[in-house]
Phi, psi and omega in degrees: 000321180298323179295320179296317180298318180297318180295318176299316181297318179297316180294319177300314181301316181297314183289322178293324177297319179295321178294318180298334182280352182287143175278162178299323179295319179294321179295316181295316179299317180295323181297318178296316179294321179299317180299314181297315181293318182295322181294342177280346182292127177303326181298326178274324181298325184268354187277128174278332177228130178236127172269126185226202178202162178261120181293152178229150176059231182261019171301153172308125190290139181245347189298319179298321179292317179301315181296320180294317178297314180298319182295330181266011172094005177286135173283122182248124176257136179237150185280151171238117184288128179267162183303332180268012180077001172284173183238128164268176183221150174214157183282145175270130181231041180096168185304327181291347181271006179251146177219144177290137180229130178265125176249137183304127176076007181230163176291157179294133182247150169268123183233153179289145184261356183287181181302138176288136185256353180095152180301333182283350183301331181298337183291348178273353184284139174276339176216143179235121174272122183254133171290154179192172177249337180196157171221143179254183185293348176266355184088010179282133186256138170258115177271187182276351175097004181281337176090352183299315183279342169297322178292320178299313181296322177295322179295318177299317181296316180298325182279353184073017180279143182229059178290159171290130179258121186230136179244138175259125184219165165280160185301323182287353184265001168271108193243171183292320186205132173249126177296132181242159176238167187305330183276354184285144181242138174286154177257166181271332184204154171233140177243129174239171177302339181272343181150186183251149174233130177256154181239146178295140180248151182290000000 
């Protein structure tokens, strides 16, 4: 297990360094392309409720996608980070419904200001956009290691919910192999600025 953690840590460092090297223009161009590609996914087109997140820094941008989903009438749920790293949820109602929030020891996040809906609200989503650093050919996702989305995925499993799990990445972040641990879940699709890739599901 220690070897797997070390391998995950090494891969995270490599991918985060590549993201930090991106220019603001490259991030903006990729965000526009990601929104267009993601909106083509049947899983998102058919979803009445999508659980998503607000990108920060040089993460693959999500704001254009959030606005497009909201504009076409999709209910979009966004996370609110709790002190124990679990996630509450609130509805997205356009850019004015977001506010910067400082969390101790973490970067400033944009979070929704509307009524909190509770951690279980995510179980109503037909599709869940997961942040990540990489996905491999089996659909295994490498997260940032904070554990928040491991809790979300466990909550979905306990509830018997089966939303489409989708990750937004840059093209270089679709890799040959992601080290996995027993609690890791495969995703159904990854979207990059170049297009979408689907994975077989059990």
